[in-house]
C-alpha positions in Angstrom: 0.0 0.0 0.0 1.3 3.4 -1.0 0.3 6.5 1.0 -0.2 9.8 -0.9 -0.1 12.9 1.2 -2.5 15.6 -0.2 -1.9 19.2 0.7 -4.7 21.3 2.1 -5.0 23.3 -1.1 -5.9 20.1 -3.1 -8.0 18.2 -0.6 -11.2 19.4 -2.1 -10.3 17.4 -5.2 -9.7 14.3 -3.1 -13.0 14.1 -1.2 -11.4 16.2 1.6 -8.9 13.5 2.4 -5.3 14.3 3.5 -4.0 10.8 3.0 -4.9 8.5 0.1 -4.2 4.8 0.1 -3.2 3.5 -3.3 -2.4 -0.1 -4.1 -0.4 0.5 -7.3 3.3 0.4 -6.6 6.2 0.1 -9.0 6.5 3.6 -10.5 5.1 7.0 -9.8 3.3 6.8 -13.1 1.4 3.7 -11.9 0.4 5.5 -8.6 -0.9 8.5 -10.6 -2.7 6.3 -13.0 -4.6 4.6 -10.2 -5.3 8.0 -8.7 -6.7 9.2 -12.0 -9.2 6.4 -12.0 -10.3 7.1 -8.4 -9.8 10.9 -8.0 -9.9 12.3 -11.6 -10.3 15.9 -10.5 -7.2 15.7 -8.3 -5.2 14.1 -11.1 -6.1 16.9 -13.5 -4.5 19.3 -11.1 -1.3 17.2 -10.9 -0.9 16.2 -14.6 -1.2 18.1 -17.9 -3.0 16.9 -21.0 0.0 14.8 -22.0 0.1 13.1 -18.7 3.2 14.8 -17.5 3.5 16.5 -14.0 2.5 20.1 -14.1 5.5 22.3 -13.6 4.1 23.9 -10.5 3.6 20.6 -8.7 6.4 19.0 -6.8 6.2 15.3 -5.9 8.4 13.5 -3.5 8.7 9.8 -3.1 10.0 8.8 0.3 11.6 12.3 0.6 13.2 12.3 -2.8 12.2 14.9 -5.5 10.9 12.7 -8.3 12.2 15.2 -10.9 15.8 14.3 -9.8 15.3 10.6 -9.5 13.3 9.5 -12.6 10.3 11.7 -13.1 7.2 9.6 -13.7 9.4 6.5 -13.8 10.6 7.0 -10.2 10.4 3.7 -8.4 7.7 3.5 -5.8 7.9 0.5 -3.4 5.3 -1.0 -1.2 4.7 1.1 1.9 6.2 4.2 0.2 5.0 7.7 1.0 4.3 10.1 -1.9 4.0 13.7 -1.0 2.4 16.3 -3.3 3.5 19.9 -2.8 2.2 22.7 -5.0 4.8 25.4 -5.7 4.3 28.7 -4.0 4.9 31.9 -5.9 4.7 35.4 -4.6 6.1 38.8 -4.8 
């Protein structure tokens, strides 16, 4: 079981849940594909029309930034924790 941590700003798209249990392990792509089937509104906020991560979304798998590990092909093991963090801009 993989745990996906959902930030407060996106919980409305995940039925108000802060933690999602996902059975698909293997890669981040598999986790996001399962999420797309179960929480399509949330997934549209995370991925663009080509299925890639949106540039303002940061995803960490067990504390490692997926963009520096393997992108959507980042390995996700059983009992992994996936954290979604929207970028913050200001000025």
